[in-house]
N, C-alpha and C positions, 0 to 999 in steps of 0.2 A: 607774390610771396607765397602762392598756394603750393608750388612744387618744392619749396625748401622745407627743412625740418626746423621746428621751433623748440627751443630748450628752455624750460622753466623749472623753478624749485618751489615746493610747498612744504610748510611745516605745521605741525599741530602736536601739542604735548611733547613727547620725546621722539615722535616720528618725523622722518625727513623723506621727501619724495622728489626724485629727479625724473622729470617727464620730457619725452620727446614726441612731439605732435607733428604728423605729416598728413598730407592729403591722401585719402584712401577710401576704404569701404566700411569703416567702423570696427576694425579689428583691435582687440585689446590684448596686450602682452604685459602682464604685471609679474615681475620676477620669474619670467618663463612660463607663467600660467595664464589662463583666461580670467576675465573679470568675475564671472559667476563661480569659478573654481576657487579663486583666491579669497573672495568675500562671499561666503555662503548665505549671509543674512540679506534678504531682499530690501530691507530698509537702508542698509549701507549702500547697496548697488544703486538704488534710486537717488540717494543723496549725492553719490559720485557723479551720476549722469545729469544732475540738476543744471550745471552750466550749459550743457549741450541742449537740453530741452528748453531752457530759457531763451536761447539764441536760435532755436530751430536748426541746429547743425548736427543733430544726432544721426550717426551713420555716415558722415562726410569725411571724418578724419580717422586715421589709425593712431592708436595710443600705445607707446612703449614706455613703461615706468619701472624704475628701480626704487623700491621702498625699503627703508631700514629703520629699526627701532620702534619702540612703543607697542601698543596693542592694536586690535582691529579697528576700534573707533578712531584712535589717533591717526592711524595710517589712512583710513578713508577720508578723514578731514584734510590731511596733507595732500592727498591725491586730488580732492575736489578743488582746493586752492590752486594747485599747479595747473589744472585744466582751465580754470577761469582766467588765470594769468596768461596762459598760452593763447586763449581765444582773443583776449584784448590785444596781444601782440599781432595776431593775424588781422583783426579788424577793430580799429579804435572806436567804431560806432557801438560795439557791444558793451563798452564800459558803463554806460548809463544803466542798462538793464541789469547787468551783473552787480553794480554798486547798490542799486535799489533793493536787490534781494540779499545783500550782505555777503556775496560770494567772493569779493575781493579783499575782505578784511581778514587779517591773520588773527585767529582766536588765541589770545595770549594766556588764557586760563591754564594753569598747571597745578600739580599736586602741591599742597601747602606742606612746608617742612615740619618735621616732628620737633617739638619743643622739649628742652631738658626738664626732667622731673615729671613728665606726663607720659601716659602710655601711647598716645597718638598726638596729632597736631593740636586738637582742641579738647579731646576727651580727658577727664580727670579721673583719678582713683576714687573709689567709693568713700564718701564722707562717713565717719563714725563719731558720734557724739561722745560715746564712752569706750 
């Protein structure tokens, strides 16, 4: 299964990532740009590469991703989930390591909706006694 391309999807907040993983030399192509170019924050880059470092496969696969929606944090989370799911498709033995690190769980947290009669979701207007 090493010569075929694996297709997975990852989601986080409003971001959706479609990932194509194939055997290669560790080349990243995210919306036509490199990993460091698309995500300039080093913390996001290390979080995205976490599934590869956990399974000792960093630099063995080429990653092509199309990411849409959300902000940089949501997009990096979506990409990380897609990478972890792709690695499990390649080798089922990676599932235990990735599951223990929480990399296969979809983070369902999203922005709470604004309530009527309030300025934000939980914020209240200033109370005035008189």
